C-alpha positions, 0 to 999 in steps of 0.5 A: 055251559054256554048260552048256545049249547051244542049245535046238535040242540037245533035238531036235524031240520034246523041244522040242515036249514042252517047248512043250506042257508050258509052254503047259498050265502057263502057261494053267492058272495064268493061267486061275486068276489071271484067272478066279478069284483076281484077277478082282474086282481087275481088274474094279474097277481096269479098269472100262469099259476091260475088253473084254466079251466078251474078244477071243479072237483077240488072247488066243490070239495072246498065249498062242501067242507067249508060250508059244513065247518062254517055251519058247525062253528058259526051259523048253527051255534048262533041260530041256537043262541039267537044271535046274528052278532055271534054268527058274524064274529064266529064266521069272521074268526073262522074265515081268518083262520081258514084263509090264513092257513091257505095263504100263509102256507102257500106263501111259505112253500110255493115259489112265486105265490103273490104276496100282494094277494095275502092281505086282500084274501085274509080280509075277504075270507073274514068278511065273506064268512062273517056275512054268510054266517050272519045272513044264514042265521037271520034267514033260519031265524026268520024261517023258524018264526013262521 
């Protein structure tokens, strides 16, 4: 049996705290990335493929589903294990898999999908997911000590 046990061992309160902290951390990081740091790169690479305005229901669905997944597979097990390093590692792995599924499938089936964005997006998905899970784990652990 692993040292962390299943995420359900956290109890509902700590799992929900993990979910909230993960959502806030990932949302803040992705807003900074998409709204400031990589905004011009994505606009120039995607050009007319970019939606204007953004499809808010689709974006909300992604963030909701991804936050639950990141919490289940990275943050909650790391909180249970008491390991920020585990959160970062599991988060990075999930980020790479999730962003690769999107980017590589899009590259395969969408004519004109910008190949120059793929490595940048894979790196971002890994980094943002690792950081969000690690920050969320640290926040929940600190909150649990009070």
